[in-house]
VEXDREN-2710 file (C-alpha; in Angstrom, 1 decimal):
% VEXDREN-2710
k/r/px/py/pz
1/UNK/3.7/-43.4/-6.1
2/UNK/2.7/-41.6/-2.9
3/UNK/-0.1/-39.0/-3.5
4/UNK/-0.8/-36.5/-0.8
5/UNK/-4.1/-34.7/-0.2
6/UNK/-2.8/-31.6/-2.0
7/UNK/-1.6/-33.7/-4.9
8/UNK/-5.1/-35.4/-5.0
9/UNK/-6.8/-32.0/-5.3
10/UNK/-4.4/-30.8/-8.0
11/UNK/-4.5/-34.0/-10.1
12/UNK/-8.3/-34.0/-9.8
13/UNK/-8.4/-30.4/-11.0
14/UNK/-7.3/-31.3/-14.5
15/UNK/-5.7/-34.4/-16.2
16/UNK/-2.9/-32.2/-17.5
17/UNK/-1.5/-31.5/-14.0
18/UNK/0.3/-34.8/-13.4
19/UNK/2.2/-35.0/-16.7
20/UNK/3.1/-31.3/-16.5
21/UNK/4.3/-31.8/-12.9
22/UNK/6.6/-34.6/-14.1
23/UNK/8.1/-32.4/-16.8
24/UNK/8.5/-29.6/-14.3
25/UNK/10.2/-31.9/-11.7
26/UNK/12.6/-33.2/-14.3
27/UNK/13.4/-29.7/-15.6
28/UNK/13.9/-28.2/-12.1
29/UNK/15.7/-31.3/-10.7
30/UNK/13.6/-31.5/-7.6
31/UNK/11.9/-34.4/-5.9
32/UNK/8.3/-33.3/-5.4
33/UNK/5.9/-30.4/-6.0
34/UNK/2.4/-31.2/-4.7
35/UNK/3.6/-34.0/-2.4
36/UNK/5.8/-31.5/-0.6
37/UNK/4.5/-31.5/3.0
38/UNK/4.6/-27.7/3.2
39/UNK/2.9/-27.1/-0.2
40/UNK/-0.6/-27.0/1.2
41/UNK/0.3/-24.1/3.6
42/UNK/2.2/-22.4/0.8
43/UNK/-0.6/-22.6/-1.7
44/UNK/-3.1/-21.2/0.8
45/UNK/-0.8/-18.4/1.9
46/UNK/0.0/-17.4/-1.7
47/UNK/-3.7/-17.0/-2.3
48/UNK/-4.0/-14.9/0.8
49/UNK/-1.0/-12.8/-0.1
50/UNK/-1.9/-12.3/-3.7
51/UNK/-1.0/-8.7/-4.6
52/UNK/-4.4/-7.5/-5.8
53/UNK/-3.1/-4.0/-6.4
54/UNK/-0.6/-5.2/-9.0
55/UNK/-2.4/-8.2/-10.2
56/UNK/0.8/-10.2/-9.9
57/UNK/1.1/-13.9/-9.8
58/UNK/3.2/-14.6/-6.8
59/UNK/3.8/-18.3/-7.4
60/UNK/7.4/-19.3/-7.6
61/UNK/8.4/-15.7/-7.0
62/UNK/7.8/-15.3/-3.3
63/UNK/9.7/-17.9/-1.4
64/UNK/11.4/-15.4/0.9
65/UNK/8.1/-13.7/1.7
66/UNK/6.4/-17.0/2.3
67/UNK/9.2/-18.1/4.7
68/UNK/8.7/-14.9/6.7
69/UNK/4.9/-15.2/6.9
70/UNK/4.5/-18.9/7.5
71/UNK/5.2/-18.7/11.3
72/UNK/2.2/-16.4/11.7
73/UNK/0.0/-18.9/10.0
74/UNK/1.4/-21.7/12.1
75/UNK/0.3/-19.8/15.2
76/UNK/-3.3/-20.1/13.9
77/UNK/-2.9/-23.9/14.0
78/UNK/-1.5/-23.8/17.5
79/UNK/-4.4/-21.8/18.9
80/UNK/-7.0/-23.7/17.0
81/UNK/-5.9/-27.0/18.6
82/UNK/-5.9/-25.3/22.0
83/UNK/-9.5/-24.3/21.4
84/UNK/-10.3/-27.8/20.1
85/UNK/-9.0/-29.4/23.3
86/UNK/-11.3/-27.2/25.3
87/UNK/-14.3/-27.3/22.9
88/UNK/-14.5/-31.1/22.6
89/UNK/-12.9/-31.9/26.0
90/UNK/-10.3/-34.0/24.3
91/UNK/-6.5/-33.9/24.0
92/UNK/-5.9/-33.7/20.2
93/UNK/-2.8/-35.2/18.5
94/UNK/-1.2/-32.3/16.7
95/UNK/2.2/-30.9/15.8
96/UNK/3.7/-27.9/14.0
97/UNK/5.9/-30.4/12.2
98/UNK/3.6/-31.9/9.5
99/UNK/5.4/-35.3/9.5
100/UNK/4.7/-35.7/13.2
101/UNK/0.9/-35.2/12.8
102/UNK/-1.5/-38.2/12.7
103/UNK/-1.3/-39.7/9.3
104/UNK/-3.8/-41.9/7.4
105/UNK/-3.0/-43.7/4.1
106/UNK/-4.3/-46.4/1.9
107/UNK/-3.0/-48.2/-1.2
108/UNK/-4.6/-48.7/-4.5
109/UNK/-2.5/-50.9/-6.7
110/UNK/0.9/-49.3/-7.1
111/UNK/-0.2/-46.0/-5.6
112/UNK/-0.6/-44.8/-2.0
113/UNK/-2.9/-41.9/-1.0
114/UNK/-2.1/-40.2/2.3
115/UNK/-2.9/-37.1/4.4
116/UNK/-1.7/-35.6/7.7
117/UNK/-4.3/-34.2/10.2
118/UNK/-4.0/-30.9/11.9
119/UNK/-6.0/-32.3/14.9
120/UNK/-7.0/-35.8/15.7
121/UNK/-8.7/-37.2/18.8
122/UNK/-10.5/-40.5/19.5
123/UNK/-12.1/-42.3/22.4
124/UNK/-14.1/-45.6/22.6
125/UNK/-17.1/-44.2/20.8
126/UNK/-16.0/-41.5/18.3
127/UNK/-13.2/-39.9/16.2
128/UNK/-12.9/-36.1/15.9
129/UNK/-10.9/-34.7/13.0
130/UNK/-10.1/-31.0/12.9
131/UNK/-8.7/-29.2/9.8
132/UNK/-7.4/-25.8/10.5
133/UNK/-7.8/-23.0/7.9
134/UNK/-6.5/-19.5/8.2
135/UNK/-9.7/-18.1/6.9
136/UNK/-12.5/-16.5/8.9
137/UNK/-16.2/-17.3/9.7
138/UNK/-17.4/-14.3/7.6
139/UNK/-17.8/-16.3/4.4
140/UNK/-19.8/-18.9/6.2
141/UNK/-21.9/-16.4/8.1
142/UNK/-22.7/-14.6/4.8
143/UNK/-23.6/-17.7/2.9
144/UNK/-27.3/-17.3/2.4
145/UNK/-29.9/-15.2/0.7
146/UNK/-31.0/-11.7/1.8
147/UNK/-34.6/-11.8/3.1
148/UNK/-36.1/-8.4/3.7
149/UNK/-32.7/-6.8/3.6
150/UNK/-31.2/-9.1/6.1
151/UNK/-28.7/-12.0/5.4
152/UNK/-30.3/-15.4/6.2
153/UNK/-27.3/-17.7/6.5
154/UNK/-27.6/-21.4/5.9
155/UNK/-25.6/-21.9/9.1
156/UNK/-26.5/-21.3/12.7
157/UNK/-24.1/-21.2/15.6
158/UNK/-24.6/-23.3/18.7
159/UNK/-21.9/-23.5/21.4
160/UNK/-19.2/-22.0/19.1
161/UNK/-20.0/-24.5/16.3
162/UNK/-21.5/-23.5/13.0
163/UNK/-24.0/-26.1/11.8
164/UNK/-26.3/-26.3/8.8
165/UNK/-29.8/-25.4/9.8
166/UNK/-33.1/-26.6/8.3
167/UNK/-33.0/-25.2/4.8
168/UNK/-35.8/-23.5/2.8
169/UNK/-36.0/-23.3/-1.0
170/UNK/-34.4/-19.8/-0.9
171/UNK/-31.3/-21.4/0.7
172/UNK/-30.7/-23.9/-2.1
173/UNK/-28.4/-21.8/-4.3
174/UNK/-26.2/-20.9/-1.3
175/UNK/-26.2/-24.5/-0.1
176/UNK/-25.0/-25.7/-3.6
177/UNK/-21.9/-23.5/-3.2
178/UNK/-20.7/-26.0/-0.6
179/UNK/-20.3/-28.5/-3.4
180/UNK/-18.5/-26.1/-5.7
181/UNK/-14.8/-26.7/-5.0
182/UNK/-14.0/-23.4/-6.6
183/UNK/-16.3/-21.2/-4.6
184/UNK/-15.2/-19.2/-1.6
185/UNK/-16.6/-21.7/0.9
186/UNK/-16.6/-24.8/-1.3
187/UNK/-12.8/-24.9/-1.6
188/UNK/-12.6/-25.5/2.2
189/UNK/-15.4/-28.1/2.2
190/UNK/-13.7/-29.9/-0.7
191/UNK/-10.4/-29.9/1.1
192/UNK/-11.9/-31.5/4.2
193/UNK/-13.9/-34.0/2.0
194/UNK/-10.7/-35.2/0.4
195/UNK/-9.2/-35.6/3.8
196/UNK/-12.2/-37.6/4.9
197/UNK/-12.0/-39.8/1.8
198/UNK/-8.4/-40.7/2.5
199/UNK/-9.2/-41.3/6.2
200/UNK/-12.2/-43.5/5.5
201/UNK/-10.4/-45.6/3.0
202/UNK/-7.4/-46.0/5.3
203/UNK/-9.7/-47.2/8.1
204/UNK/-11.3/-49.7/5.8
205/UNK/-7.9/-51.1/4.6
206/UNK/-5.8/-50.7/7.7
207/UNK/-7.9/-50.0/10.9
208/UNK/-10.9/-52.3/11.0
209/UNK/-11.2/-51.6/14.8
210/UNK/-12.1/-47.9/14.0
211/UNK/-15.0/-48.7/11.7
212/UNK/-17.4/-49.0/14.6
213/UNK/-16.6/-45.5/15.8
214/UNK/-18.6/-42.5/14.7
215/UNK/-16.4/-39.9/13.0
216/UNK/-16.9/-36.1/13.0
217/UNK/-15.2/-33.7/10.7
218/UNK/-14.8/-30.0/11.5
219/UNK/-13.1/-26.9/10.1
220/UNK/-11.4/-24.7/12.6
221/UNK/-11.4/-21.1/11.4
222/UNK/-10.9/-17.6/12.8
223/UNK/-13.9/-15.8/14.3
224/UNK/-14.4/-12.7/12.2
225/UNK/-16.2/-11.0/15.1
226/UNK/-13.3/-11.6/17.6
227/UNK/-11.7/-8.5/19.2
228/UNK/-8.4/-8.9/21.0
229/UNK/-8.5/-7.7/24.6
230/UNK/-4.8/-6.8/24.8
231/UNK/-3.7/-9.5/27.2
232/UNK/0.0/-10.6/26.9
233/UNK/2.3/-13.1/28.5
234/UNK/6.0/-12.8/27.9
235/UNK/5.3/-10.3/25.2
236/UNK/3.0/-12.7/23.2
237/UNK/-0.8/-12.1/22.8
238/UNK/-3.0/-14.4/24.8
239/UNK/-6.4/-15.2/23.4
240/UNK/-8.7/-16.2/26.3
241/UNK/-11.1/-19.0/25.7
242/UNK/-14.3/-17.2/26.3
243/UNK/-17.7/-18.4/25.2
244/UNK/-18.6/-14.8/24.3
245/UNK/-15.5/-13.9/22.5
246/UNK/-13.8/-17.0/20.9
247/UNK/-10.8/-16.5/18.6
248/UNK/-11.5/-19.9/16.9
249/UNK/-14.8/-21.2/15.8
250/UNK/-15.7/-24.6/14.4
251/UNK/-17.7/-25.5/11.3
252/UNK/-19.4/-29.0/11.5
253/UNK/-19.1/-30.4/8.0
254/UNK/-19.7/-34.1/8.9
255/UNK/-22.9/-34.5/6.9
256/UNK/-21.8/-32.3/4.0
257/UNK/-18.5/-34.1/3.4
258/UNK/-20.3/-37.4/3.5
259/UNK/-22.1/-36.4/0.3
260/UNK/-18.8/-35.9/-1.4
261/UNK/-17.6/-39.5/-1.0
262/UNK/-19.1/-41.0/-4.2
263/UNK/-17.8/-38.1/-6.3
264/UNK/-14.3/-38.5/-4.8
265/UNK/-14.3/-42.2/-5.6
266/UNK/-14.8/-41.2/-9.3
267/UNK/-12.2/-38.6/-9.1
268/UNK/-9.7/-41.1/-7.7
269/UNK/-10.3/-43.4/-10.7
270/UNK/-9.7/-40.4/-13.0
271/UNK/-6.5/-39.6/-11.2
272/UNK/-5.2/-43.2/-11.6
273/UNK/-5.9/-43.0/-15.3
274/UNK/-4.1/-39.6/-15.6
275/UNK/-1.0/-41.1/-13.9
276/UNK/-0.6/-43.4/-16.9
277/UNK/-0.2/-40.5/-19.3
278/UNK/3.3/-39.4/-20.2
279/UNK/2.1/-36.5/-22.3
280/UNK/-0.6/-34.0/-21.4
281/UNK/-3.8/-33.6/-23.3
282/UNK/-4.4/-30.3/-25.2
283/UNK/-5.1/-27.4/-22.8
284/UNK/-8.8/-26.5/-22.3
285/UNK/-9.8/-23.4/-20.4
286/UNK/-12.5/-24.0/-17.8
287/UNK/-13.6/-23.0/-14.3
288/UNK/-11.0/-25.5/-12.8
289/UNK/-8.1/-23.4/-14.2
290/UNK/-9.1/-20.5/-11.9
291/UNK/-7.2/-18.4/-14.4
292/UNK/-8.7/-15.1/-13.4
293/UNK/-8.4/-15.8/-9.7
294/UNK/-5.5/-15.5/-7.2
295/UNK/-5.4/-19.3/-6.9
296/UNK/-4.9/-19.9/-10.6
297/UNK/-3.5/-23.3/-11.5
298/UNK/0.2/-23.7/-11.0
299/UNK/0.7/-24.4/-14.8
300/UNK/-1.4/-21.5/-16.2
301/UNK/1.6/-19.9/-18.0
302/UNK/2.4/-23.3/-19.5
303/UNK/-1.1/-24.0/-20.7
304/UNK/-2.0/-20.5/-21.9
305/UNK/1.2/-18.6/-22.7
306/UNK/-0.6/-16.3/-25.2
307/UNK/-2.8/-14.9/-22.4
308/UNK/0.3/-13.5/-20.7
309/UNK/1.3/-11.5/-23.8
310/UNK/0.4/-7.8/-24.4
311/UNK/-3.0/-7.4/-26.0
312/UNK/-4.5/-10.6/-24.6
313/UNK/-8.2/-11.0/-24.6
314/UNK/-8.1/-11.0/-20.8
315/UNK/-7.2/-7.3/-20.9
316/UNK/-10.7/-6.3/-21.9
317/UNK/-12.5/-4.7/-19.0
318/UNK/-15.8/-6.2/-17.9
319/UNK/-15.2/-9.2/-20.2
320/UNK/-16.6/-12.3/-18.6
321/UNK/-18.6/-12.7/-21.9
322/UNK/-19.2/-11.0/-25.2
323/UNK/-22.5/-10.8/-27.1
324/UNK/-22.6/-11.3/-30.9
325/UNK/-25.0/-9.7/-33.5
326/UNK/-27.7/-12.3/-32.9
327/UNK/-27.7/-11.8/-29.1
328/UNK/-25.8/-15.0/-28.3
329/UNK/-23.4/-14.7/-25.5
330/UNK/-19.8/-16.1/-25.7
331/UNK/-17.9/-16.7/-22.5
332/UNK/-14.2/-15.9/-22.2
333/UNK/-13.6/-19.6/-21.7
334/UNK/-15.3/-20.6/-25.0
335/UNK/-13.5/-17.9/-26.9
336/UNK/-10.1/-18.9/-25.5
337/UNK/-10.8/-22.6/-26.3
338/UNK/-11.6/-21.4/-29.8
339/UNK/-8.0/-20.0/-29.9
340/UNK/-9.2/-16.4/-29.7
341/UNK/-6.4/-15.2/-27.4
342/UNK/-6.0/-11.6/-28.6
343/UNK/-8.0/-8.3/-28.3
344/UNK/-8.3/-8.2/-32.0
345/UNK/-9.7/-11.7/-32.2
346/UNK/-13.0/-10.3/-30.9
347/UNK/-15.2/-8.8/-33.7
348/UNK/-15.8/-5.1/-33.1
349/UNK/-19.5/-5.6/-33.3
350/UNK/-19.3/-7.8/-30.2
351/UNK/-18.0/-4.9/-28.1
352/UNK/-20.9/-3.1/-26.4
353/UNK/-19.2/-1.7/-23.4
354/UNK/-17.8/1.8/-24.1
355/UNK/-14.6/1.0/-22.2
356/UNK/-14.0/-2.0/-24.4
357/UNK/-14.4/0.1/-27.5
358/UNK/-11.9/2.6/-26.1
359/UNK/-9.4/-0.2/-25.4
360/UNK/-9.9/-1.6/-29.0
361/UNK/-9.4/1.8/-30.6
362/UNK/-6.3/2.5/-28.5
363/UNK/-4.8/-0.8/-29.4
364/UNK/-5.5/-0.6/-33.1
365/UNK/-4.3/3.0/-33.5
366/UNK/-1.6/3.0/-30.9
367/UNK/-2.9/6.1/-29.1
368/UNK/-4.0/7.3/-25.7
369/UNK/-7.6/8.1/-24.8
370/UNK/-8.4/11.2/-22.7
371/UNK/-11.7/12.7/-21.6
372/UNK/-10.5/16.2/-20.7
373/UNK/-14.0/17.5/-19.8
374/UNK/-14.4/15.0/-17.0
375/UNK/-10.8/15.3/-15.9
376/UNK/-11.0/19.1/-15.7
377/UNK/-14.2/19.0/-13.6
378/UNK/-12.6/16.4/-11.3
379/UNK/-9.4/18.5/-10.9
380/UNK/-11.5/21.5/-10.0
381/UNK/-12.6/19.6/-6.8
382/UNK/-9.1/19.3/-5.5
383/UNK/-8.2/22.1/-3.1
384/UNK/-4.7/23.1/-2.0
385/UNK/-2.7/22.3/0.0
386/UNK/-2.7/18.7/-1.0
387/UNK/-1.6/16.0/1.4
388/UNK/-0.6/13.0/-0.7
389/UNK/-1.2/10.1/1.7
390/UNK/-0.3/6.4/1.6
391/UNK/-0.5/3.8/4.4
392/UNK/1.3/0.5/4.8
393/UNK/-0.3/-2.2/7.0
394/UNK/0.3/-5.7/8.3
395/UNK/-2.7/-8.1/7.9
396/UNK/-1.7/-10.6/10.6
397/UNK/-4.1/-13.6/10.8
398/UNK/-4.0/-13.4/14.6
399/UNK/-4.7/-9.9/16.1
400/UNK/-1.6/-8.5/17.7
401/UNK/-2.9/-5.3/19.4
402/UNK/-5.9/-4.3/21.5
403/UNK/-9.0/-3.6/19.5
404/UNK/-7.9/-5.7/16.5
405/UNK/-9.5/-8.8/15.0
406/UNK/-8.2/-11.5/12.6
407/UNK/-6.6/-10.0/9.6
408/UNK/-7.0/-6.4/10.9
409/UNK/-4.9/-4.1/8.6
410/UNK/-2.7/-3.0/11.4
411/UNK/-1.0/0.3/10.3
412/UNK/2.8/0.6/10.8
413/UNK/3.7/3.3/8.3
414/UNK/2.5/6.3/6.5
415/UNK/4.0/8.6/3.9
416/UNK/2.9/12.2/3.1
417/UNK/4.0/14.6/0.5
418/UNK/2.6/18.1/1.0
419/UNK/2.0/20.1/-2.2
420/UNK/1.1/23.6/-1.2
421/UNK/0.5/25.1/-4.7
422/UNK/0.2/23.3/-8.1
423/UNK/3.6/21.8/-8.9
424/UNK/5.3/23.1/-5.8
425/UNK/6.5/20.0/-4.0
426/UNK/10.0/18.5/-3.4
427/UNK/10.5/14.8/-3.1
428/UNK/12.7/15.2/0.0
429/UNK/11.9/18.6/1.6
430/UNK/8.2/18.2/1.4
431/UNK/8.1/14.6/2.5
432/UNK/7.0/13.4/6.0
433/UNK/6.7/9.9/7.2
434/UNK/6.1/7.7/10.2
435/UNK/7.4/4.1/10.5
436/UNK/7.3/1.9/13.6
437/UNK/10.7/1.4/15.1
438/UNK/10.1/-2.2/16.0
439/UNK/7.2/-4.8/16.1
440/UNK/5.4/-3.2/19.1
441/UNK/2.2/-1.3/19.0
442/UNK/2.9/2.2/17.8
443/UNK/-0.5/2.9/16.2
444/UNK/-1.3/5.7/18.7
445/UNK/2.0/7.4/17.9
446/UNK/1.2/7.1/14.2
447/UNK/-2.3/8.7/14.8
448/UNK/-0.9/11.6/16.9
449/UNK/1.8/12.4/14.3
450/UNK/-0.7/12.2/11.4
451/UNK/-3.3/14.5/12.9
452/UNK/-0.5/17.0/13.8
453/UNK/0.8/16.9/10.2
454/UNK/-2.4/17.1/8.2
455/UNK/-3.8/20.6/9.0
456/UNK/-7.1/21.2/7.3
457/UNK/-8.3/24.2/9.3
458/UNK/-8.0/26.4/6.2
459/UNK/-9.1/23.7/3.8
460/UNK/-7.1/21.4/1.6
461/UNK/-7.3/17.9/0.2
462/UNK/-6.0/14.5/1.4
463/UNK/-5.2/12.8/-1.9
464/UNK/-4.9/9.0/-2.0
465/UNK/-4.9/6.3/-4.6
466/UNK/-7.9/3.9/-4.2
467/UNK/-9.5/5.6/-1.2
468/UNK/-11.3/2.6/0.3
469/UNK/-8.1/1.3/1.9
470/UNK/-7.1/4.6/3.5
471/UNK/-10.7/5.5/4.5
472/UNK/-11.3/2.2/6.1
473/UNK/-8.0/2.3/8.1
474/UNK/-8.9/5.8/9.4
475/UNK/-12.4/4.6/10.4
476/UNK/-10.8/1.7/12.3
477/UNK/-8.5/4.1/14.1
478/UNK/-11.6/6.2/15.1
479/UNK/-13.1/3.1/16.8
480/UNK/-9.8/2.1/18.5
481/UNK/-8.9/5.6/19.6
482/UNK/-12.2/7.5/20.1
483/UNK/-10.2/10.4/21.7
484/UNK/-8.9/11.3/18.2
485/UNK/-12.2/10.6/16.4
486/UNK/-12.9/14.3/15.6
487/UNK/-9.5/15.0/14.0
488/UNK/-9.5/11.7/12.1
489/UNK/-13.0/12.2/10.7
490/UNK/-11.9/15.6/9.4
491/UNK/-9.2/13.8/7.4
492/UNK/-11.7/11.3/6.2
493/UNK/-14.1/14.0/5.0
494/UNK/-11.3/15.6/3.0
495/UNK/-10.1/12.5/1.2
496/UNK/-10.1/12.6/-2.6
497/UNK/-9.2/9.6/-4.8
498/UNK/-6.7/10.2/-7.6
499/UNK/-8.0/7.0/-9.2
500/UNK/-11.3/8.8/-9.8
501/UNK/-9.4/11.3/-12.0
502/UNK/-7.4/8.6/-13.9
503/UNK/-10.2/6.0/-14.2
504/UNK/-13.6/7.2/-13.1
505/UNK/-16.2/6.9/-10.4
506/UNK/-19.8/6.9/-11.7
507/UNK/-21.5/8.3/-8.6
508/UNK/-19.1/11.4/-8.5
509/UNK/-19.5/12.2/-12.2
510/UNK/-23.2/11.8/-12.2
511/UNK/-23.3/14.4/-9.4
512/UNK/-21.2/16.7/-11.7
513/UNK/-23.9/16.4/-14.4
514/UNK/-22.6/13.7/-16.7
515/UNK/-24.8/11.0/-18.1
516/UNK/-24.8/7.5/-16.7
517/UNK/-22.8/6.2/-19.7
518/UNK/-20.3/9.1/-19.6
519/UNK/-19.9/8.6/-15.8
520/UNK/-19.1/4.9/-16.2
521/UNK/-16.6/5.5/-19.1
522/UNK/-13.0/5.8/-18.2
523/UNK/-11.3/9.2/-18.3
524/UNK/-7.9/7.9/-19.5
525/UNK/-6.6/4.8/-21.2
526/UNK/-3.2/3.6/-22.6
527/UNK/-2.4/0.1/-23.9
528/UNK/0.3/-0.4/-21.3
529/UNK/-2.4/-0.4/-18.6
530/UNK/-3.6/-3.8/-19.8
531/UNK/-7.0/-3.1/-18.4
532/UNK/-5.6/-2.4/-14.9
533/UNK/-5.2/0.9/-13.0
534/UNK/-2.8/0.2/-10.2
535/UNK/-0.5/3.0/-9.4
536/UNK/2.5/0.9/-10.6
537/UNK/0.7/0.5/-13.9
538/UNK/-0.2/4.2/-14.2
539/UNK/3.1/5.8/-13.1
540/UNK/5.3/4.8/-16.1
541/UNK/2.8/6.5/-18.4
542/UNK/3.4/9.9/-16.7
543/UNK/7.0/9.7/-15.5
544/UNK/10.2/7.8/-15.9
545/UNK/10.2/7.1/-12.1
546/UNK/10.5/3.4/-11.5
547/UNK/10.3/1.0/-8.5
548/UNK/12.9/-1.3/-10.1
549/UNK/15.8/0.4/-8.4
550/UNK/14.2/0.0/-4.9
551/UNK/15.0/-2.9/-2.6
552/UNK/11.3/-3.1/-1.8
553/UNK/9.2/-2.9/-4.9
554/UNK/5.7/-4.0/-4.0
555/UNK/3.2/-4.2/-1.1
556/UNK/3.8/-7.9/-0.3
557/UNK/7.5/-7.2/0.0
558/UNK/6.7/-4.4/2.4
559/UNK/4.6/-6.7/4.6
560/UNK/7.3/-9.3/4.7
561/UNK/10.0/-6.7/5.5
562/UNK/7.9/-5.4/8.5
563/UNK/7.3/-9.0/9.6
564/UNK/11.0/-9.4/10.1
565/UNK/11.0/-6.7/12.7
566/UNK/9.8/-9.3/15.2
567/UNK/13.0/-11.3/15.1
568/UNK/15.8/-9.0/13.8
569/UNK/18.3/-7.1/15.9
570/UNK/17.8/-3.3/15.9
571/UNK/20.7/-2.6/13.5
572/UNK/19.1/-4.8/10.9
573/UNK/15.7/-3.3/11.5
574/UNK/17.1/0.1/10.9
575/UNK/18.4/-1.1/7.5
576/UNK/14.9/-2.4/6.6
577/UNK/13.3/0.9/7.9
578/UNK/15.4/2.9/5.4
579/UNK/14.2/0.6/2.6
580/UNK/10.6/0.8/3.7
581/UNK/10.7/4.6/3.9
582/UNK/12.0/4.8/0.4
583/UNK/9.3/2.5/-0.9
584/UNK/6.4/4.3/0.8
585/UNK/7.8/7.7/-0.2
586/UNK/7.8/6.5/-3.8
587/UNK/4.1/5.8/-3.6
588/UNK/3.2/9.3/-2.5
589/UNK/5.7/10.9/-4.9
590/UNK/4.2/8.9/-7.7
591/UNK/0.9/10.6/-6.9
592/UNK/2.5/14.0/-7.1
593/UNK/4.0/13.3/-10.5
594/UNK/0.8/11.7/-11.9
595/UNK/-1.3/14.6/-10.8
596/UNK/1.2/17.1/-12.2
597/UNK/1.3/15.6/-15.6
598/UNK/-2.5/15.1/-15.8
599/UNK/-3.0/18.7/-14.8
600/UNK/-0.5/19.9/-17.4
601/UNK/-2.2/17.9/-20.2
602/UNK/-5.7/18.9/-19.1
603/UNK/-4.9/22.7/-18.8
604/UNK/-3.8/22.7/-22.5
605/UNK/-7.3/21.5/-23.5
606/UNK/-9.3/24.0/-21.4
END
């Protein structure tokens, strides 16, 4: 059997993965899952595109979106190798076609382990291996303790290469994260270590002439501090290789990955044993499942089907552990492994968080929870007219327009519903929108239209849902277009978050005179929320309006639709524009309806 790097990582995750994969392959009548050459890119992209607003698992449901987005991530690989050629003064072997990349493999009995390398270069003395990841330097820069209020990273940068510096005792917890394959940084170190393990074993078995050469292992990642200058050739961005403003930065993990080798030898032996099992062991929940993360195991729904049912223990808010009467803490993992899958499986006396108590009461009695006192005081802060605002953005890994950096949330659309008096708003007549006509830079047009539309001279409120997104986008526009800073800052100052009314925001309610516990307690709860407060969860509780009849139904679909603007003829773009307008309009109209119903219910209790 041929085992790819991706398969190695998945099989090492849990002994159930291989037998479950075989059952899946037989059921789906396909040849491979983790040995698919594109699977590595797809798994990484699925993690990056995880719809945090909806909490939806995108795996196996997003192939059209992935196909649209993959070219943007392949561009990262192309530019990374260009930078590597310059950085190391070598010509790297690379290809956008995985099967044309440099491949290393070795046999162990009946099985063959193999990996393809994003970038490979060698000379008489050394080998350089570069693994490209579409992440940024931020997580590496921020890895370290805070000393006197300032982050002291375990890495230092020299000549565009991050290297481990001399570590102090205070650095040790951060350093250990490099060896946790499930941490933000550790997953990338582990990936490169598995690659090194396969390369080194391949050299021992197949290329004895390479054993005398010193090997260096680097990650190539996007520089989070990079700002695009706006240079283009033939309509495509050009990222100058500039020592003071590099798009790509390298992380030297040669010494770190070397420490992984004994562990990976043991993992290989465990994998070989798991390949002999036809039936999976009983499911055990642990860190390796990554169940509560975007990158959860492919087989989560197979192993833990009860956790995908209504009323699952995972619906409890703030529920990483529960404390019993004796003060002993019980983790979610231990409770799930004890077959406590349901909300009601947790004794009431273990619920110390007010929100968990509310959830339990609502579930047991089948009722809603309302805190009308807090809601009414929050509603009193909202002034008319209300500008219900929603943005759509494109988080391209490579910056497209001047002033942007990697993964800048580049705005291409807004929707506004203007509600001039309580309940006085029409879905069509009072709706205003902006949507880019193609894939070009139309951000300044969007800004000009927005500040013309939102007139706050006589007061008013800019209502959003989860204000950090809209506020941060407006602040970015202030930086990029300082000539509009004054008008944009007025909009920012008038933003009010509808989520603060539906859920809560402790700081705001403490300022209104509520106690700390009252401020942290939710204002509203319904069983159908399942512990989540996305607008798509909240809307059905206040209206029969649905996204199901729309061609575009969620944020990731909107991103993929806009991405198609780059390659489609104008007639097809216009068709997509109509669908995007309807989707974004639904978001702001949803806010109108939710606010209306909350106001009506709250007024009856005044």
